[in-house]
Each structure stands twice: as C-alpha cells, then as structure tokens.
C-alpha positions as CSV (number, residue, x, y, z in Angstrom):
1,M,59.6,45.6,229.7
2,S,57.1,42.6,230.4
3,I,57.2,39.0,229.6
4,I,54.2,37.9,228.8
5,S,53.4,33.8,229.4
6,A,52.4,31.5,226.8
7,G,48.4,31.4,226.5
8,T,47.9,34.8,228.3
9,A,46.2,37.3,226.4
10,V,48.5,40.4,225.4
11,T,46.4,43.7,226.3
12,D,47.8,47.8,226.8
13,A,46.5,47.4,230.2
14,L,49.5,44.8,231.2
15,V,51.9,47.2,229.7
16,H,51.8,50.8,229.6
17,T,54.0,52.7,227.4
18,A,53.5,55.4,230.0
19,D,55.5,53.5,232.5
20,N,58.1,52.0,229.9
21,T,60.2,52.9,227.2
22,G,59.5,50.1,225.2
23,R,58.3,46.7,225.6
24,L,59.2,42.6,224.5
25,V,56.4,40.4,224.1
26,F,56.4,36.9,223.7
27,K,53.1,35.3,222.2
28,T,52.0,31.5,221.2
29,N,49.0,30.6,219.3
30,G,48.9,26.7,219.2
31,S,52.4,25.2,218.1
32,T,53.7,28.4,216.6
33,T,55.6,31.0,218.6
34,A,55.9,34.3,217.3
35,L,58.2,37.3,218.4
36,T,56.7,41.0,218.4
37,L,59.2,43.8,218.9
38,D,56.8,46.9,219.9
39,S,59.1,49.6,220.9
40,A,59.2,53.6,220.3
41,Q,63.2,53.1,220.5
42,A,65.5,51.2,218.5
43,A,66.0,47.4,219.3
44,T,69.6,46.2,219.5
45,F,70.8,42.8,219.2
46,T,74.2,41.8,220.8
47,G,76.0,38.7,219.3
48,D,74.1,36.4,216.7
49,A,70.2,36.5,215.7
50,S,68.8,33.7,214.2
51,F,65.3,33.8,212.9
52,A,63.8,30.3,211.4
53,G,61.0,32.3,209.8
54,G,61.0,35.2,208.3
55,V,61.8,38.8,209.5
56,T,59.7,42.0,208.9
57,V,61.4,45.4,209.5
58,T,59.3,48.5,209.8
59,G,61.7,51.5,209.8
60,N,65.8,51.2,209.4
61,L,68.1,48.2,209.6
62,T,71.3,48.5,210.6
63,V,73.7,45.9,210.4
64,A,77.5,46.1,212.0
65,G,80.2,43.7,211.0
66,T,80.4,41.4,208.0
67,T,77.0,39.5,206.8
68,T,77.7,36.4,205.1
69,S,74.5,34.4,205.3
70,F,73.3,34.6,201.8
71,G,73.9,31.0,200.3
72,D,73.5,29.8,196.4
73,N,70.3,31.2,194.8
74,D,69.7,33.3,198.2
75,K,68.4,36.2,196.7
76,I,68.4,39.9,198.1
77,V,65.2,41.4,196.5
78,L,64.3,45.2,196.4
79,G,61.2,46.7,194.9
80,D,57.4,46.0,195.8
81,G,57.3,43.9,192.7
82,Q,60.5,41.7,193.0
83,D,62.2,44.4,190.6
84,L,66.0,44.3,191.6
85,Q,67.4,40.8,192.5
86,L,71.1,40.3,193.6
87,Y,72.1,36.5,193.9
88,H,74.4,33.7,192.8
89,D,73.5,30.3,191.3
90,G,76.4,28.1,192.7
91,S,78.0,29.2,189.1
92,N,77.9,32.9,188.4
93,S,76.6,35.9,190.1
94,Y,73.4,38.0,189.1
95,I,72.3,41.8,189.1
96,F,68.8,41.1,187.5
97,E,66.4,44.0,186.7
98,N,62.9,42.1,186.6
99,G,60.9,45.0,186.8
100,T,59.4,47.1,183.5
101,G,62.2,49.5,183.9
102,D,65.9,49.9,183.4
103,L,69.0,49.0,185.0
104,V,70.8,52.3,185.9
105,L,74.2,52.4,187.4
106,Q,75.3,56.0,188.6
107,T,78.0,57.6,190.2
108,N,79.4,60.4,192.3
109,G,83.0,59.9,191.3
110,S,84.7,60.3,188.4
111,K,83.8,57.1,186.4
112,V,82.2,53.9,186.2
113,G,84.3,50.5,184.8
114,L,84.1,47.0,184.3
115,A,87.7,45.6,185.3
116,S,89.6,41.9,186.1
117,A,90.0,41.0,189.4
118,S,93.6,39.8,189.1
119,P,95.6,41.1,187.7
120,F,93.5,44.5,187.6
121,E,92.7,45.6,184.2
122,W,90.4,47.6,182.6
123,M,87.6,46.2,180.2
124,L,85.1,49.2,180.0
125,E,85.7,52.6,181.2
126,A,82.9,55.6,181.2
127,N,84.1,59.1,182.8
128,T,82.0,61.5,183.8
129,N,81.8,64.3,181.2
130,G,84.5,62.3,179.2
131,A,85.2,59.2,177.1
132,V,83.8,55.9,177.1
133,S,86.5,53.5,176.3
134,L,86.5,49.8,175.2
135,Y,89.7,47.6,175.8
136,Y,91.6,44.7,174.5
137,D,94.2,42.9,177.3
138,N,94.2,46.3,179.1
139,G,94.9,48.5,175.9
140,V,92.1,51.1,174.7
141,K,90.7,50.1,170.9
142,L,87.8,52.3,170.8
143,A,87.0,55.5,172.8
144,T,84.1,58.4,172.5
145,T,85.6,62.0,171.4
146,A,83.5,64.9,171.4
147,T,83.3,64.8,167.9
148,G,82.6,61.3,167.0
149,A,84.9,58.2,168.1
150,A,88.5,57.4,167.9
151,V,90.1,53.7,167.0
152,T,93.3,52.4,167.9
153,G,93.9,49.5,165.3
154,Q,92.5,48.4,162.6
155,V,88.5,48.3,162.2
156,T,87.6,45.4,159.9
157,A,83.9,45.0,158.3
158,S,83.2,42.0,156.6
159,A,79.9,39.5,156.8
160,G,82.2,37.1,159.1
161,G,84.5,39.8,160.8
162,D,85.0,41.9,163.3
163,I,81.7,44.2,162.3
164,T,78.6,42.3,160.9
165,G,76.8,44.3,158.2
166,E,77.6,48.1,157.8
167,F,79.7,50.3,159.2
168,I,78.2,53.8,159.0
169,A,79.4,56.9,160.1
170,D,78.9,60.8,159.5
171,S,82.6,61.3,158.7
172,Y,85.2,59.1,158.2
173,N,89.2,60.1,158.9
174,E,92.3,57.8,158.3
175,T,95.5,58.1,160.4
176,Y,97.9,59.8,158.7
177,A,102.0,59.1,159.0
178,A,104.9,60.7,157.6
179,V,107.8,58.1,157.1
180,T,111.5,58.5,156.9
181,S,114.6,56.9,155.0
182,S,117.6,54.9,156.8
183,S,120.2,53.2,154.6
184,N,118.0,53.8,151.4
185,T,115.0,51.9,152.8
186,T,111.5,53.3,153.4
187,T,109.4,51.0,155.3
188,V,105.4,51.6,155.2
189,D,104.1,50.2,158.2
190,C,100.0,49.3,156.8
191,H,99.3,48.8,160.6
192,A,100.3,52.5,161.3
193,G,97.7,54.1,158.9
194,N,96.4,54.5,155.6
195,A,97.8,57.7,154.5
196,F,101.5,58.3,154.1
197,S,103.9,60.9,153.1
198,H,107.7,60.7,152.4
199,V,110.3,63.5,151.7
200,L,112.8,62.5,149.9
201,T,116.5,62.4,151.2
202,E,118.3,60.0,149.2
203,N,117.3,57.1,146.4
204,T,115.6,54.8,148.1
205,T,113.5,51.4,148.3
206,F,110.0,50.9,149.6
207,A,108.8,48.2,151.8
208,F,105.3,47.2,152.8
209,S,105.1,45.6,156.3
210,N,101.7,44.3,158.4
211,P,99.1,44.0,155.6
212,P,96.2,42.7,157.0
213,S,95.6,39.1,156.7
214,S,94.6,37.3,153.4
215,G,90.8,38.1,152.2
216,T,90.7,41.2,154.1
217,A,91.0,44.4,151.6
218,F,93.4,47.3,152.4
219,S,94.4,50.2,150.9
220,F,96.7,53.3,151.5
221,S,98.5,56.2,149.8
222,I,101.5,57.7,149.7
223,E,102.6,61.2,149.0
224,I,106.7,61.4,147.4
225,I,108.0,64.9,147.7
226,Q,111.5,65.8,145.8
227,D,113.4,67.9,148.3
228,A,114.1,71.6,147.6
229,S,117.0,71.2,145.5
230,A,115.6,69.1,143.1
231,S,118.0,66.1,143.4
232,G,116.1,63.8,141.5
233,Y,115.9,61.1,143.8
234,T,114.3,57.9,142.6
235,V,112.5,55.1,144.3
236,A,112.3,51.8,144.0
237,W,109.2,49.5,144.8
238,P,108.9,46.4,146.3
239,N,108.1,43.2,143.6
240,S,104.7,42.5,145.1
241,V,103.6,45.4,143.5
242,D,101.8,45.1,140.1
243,W,101.4,48.4,138.0
244,P,99.3,49.0,135.1
245,S,101.2,47.8,132.0
246,A,103.4,46.3,134.3
247,T,105.3,49.4,134.3
248,A,106.2,51.6,137.7
249,P,105.8,55.6,137.1
250,T,108.7,57.9,136.9
251,L,108.9,60.5,139.7
252,T,108.9,64.1,139.1
253,A,112.5,65.7,139.6
254,T,111.4,68.8,139.9
255,A,112.0,71.0,143.9
256,N,109.2,70.1,145.9
257,A,107.2,68.3,143.2
258,K,104.6,66.0,144.6
259,D,103.7,62.7,143.5
260,V,100.6,60.3,144.9
261,F,100.6,57.0,144.5
262,V,97.4,54.4,145.8
263,F,97.9,50.5,146.6
264,Y,95.7,47.9,147.4
265,T,95.7,44.2,148.2
266,R,93.0,41.3,149.4
267,D,95.8,38.8,149.7
268,G,97.9,39.6,152.8
269,G,99.9,41.6,151.0
270,T,101.3,38.6,148.8
271,N,100.1,41.5,145.7
272,F,99.6,44.8,145.8
273,L,97.9,46.6,142.7
274,G,99.6,50.2,142.6
275,F,97.9,53.3,140.8
276,T,99.0,56.6,140.0
277,A,96.7,59.2,141.8
278,G,98.4,62.4,140.4
279,Q,102.1,63.4,139.9
280,A,103.7,67.0,139.5
281,L,101.7,68.3,142.2
282,G,102.5,71.2,144.5
C-alpha cells in the first residue's frame, strides 16, 4: 500500500504491483479529491462508509447488515437504460418497469402471491402448476381449473355491475344442489345454485331465500321427484310466484315421476314468474 500526497503524480514506478498485494491511492485535482481503490484483492470497509459523490463498483458488491439509507424518491436503478426502478415517493412504493420489455416475477417455490400485512390475508395467489385464485376478504371467489374457472358466489353481468360488457365462455355450467324438507317446509337458497332437485318425503311448502337484489335478473330450475311408493305428495309454492293464468300446476302422482319447473325474478324476489318445463318425466 502507498499513500501519495496531494499534487504528487501517480505512476506505476511509485507503486509496483509485484511488491504489493494492492494499493490505496489518494489523488487531488484542484478542489476535487477522488478516492481510487485499485486492487486485485477485495476491498473491505469495517464500520460505516460515507460517499458524498457517486460510487462505481466493477465486480461484486457485498453488503453485510441492514441498509436503510434510501430516502423518499431515492431509486434503486437496474439496467443500462434505467429499465427497472424501485423507490418510495413519500406516499407509495413502486416497482417500475421503465424499459421496453415486460415485468416478470418468477419463483422456485410453490406460489407467487399478493397479501395484506396485518392480518395476513391472501388477495391473489398463483400456484405453480395449479390454480390462480382471486380472493375477497380472504375467501376465494374465482380460481382457474384444468378445464376453465370456478366461481364461488354469484356472477353479475350488467352495464354498470360487476362485469361490464360481454361475459363469454366456451361452456357455462350451473351449480346443482339437492334440497330436502323439514317439518313440511323446503327452502331453496338462491345463493346455493341455479339447478335444484327435491325427492318428496312429505307434503311440503317451498320457500325461496336470498334472491339477488332488485335490478338483477335471476332464474333457477327445480326437479320435483315423487317417492317410489307413489304416495302422491303435494307441494305449495310461495305467494310471490305468478303462474300462467294464475294457476299452479298439479304434480304427477305416479312412482318416481319427475316434474321440472323454472322460476324467474328481476325485482329481488318480490315476484317470481313460474313456468312448467316438463312433467311426467322419467
């Protein structure tokens, strides 16, 4: 190591690399002082190091400890054209792809996700070779599958609703649910699906619960199946159901007979239009 005083020219003759493992050179040029580390070995700073000007590192830079010296609007810039920038503007934090390419996140783990800090709740979760899931309040509402996508809850398509414009799919499948009666009452939960069935075990009165809000069209079907003993059980419908000619259909009474009915509402279930899709089936 050699220390060269200000104003002294630095030449290879002053410090010969054959006699030293490295060299530390201080140079001055008028009022500007520069520090040049020229070494075949690694340079190590023990303690804090402060640089008022720029720092150029050719080779690897290893930092041990916690670095907290980036202030508001200070940027970590990567790429020859400042393509990737990481910074905080005093209010928000940014990962900014400033180049002409894409921003790609990769993992060797099982998933990439977005989550809230406290409490920890998933918002988006992308699993390797698996589902990509969108959450609402920590519950999955939309998840991709091997054949398409699965929706938990309702899908509303309207000009000012949850989906603006067209909803297009190669295939549309409705959730099916079997309902049963208890104490001569059978409840159809409109949140549970769009296709229902009920095997009669007693005379029963139907109730329709949880229809979507007014202004949203909703329809469902229900398949009524008589028991194997041809008991001839009967059903009564909610007063909100309006049948053609104000006359409810009569069920088929033979063993295992199937009658299918369709119901439609657009006013939050205040009124349902009832239709007979088919009777004496099966």
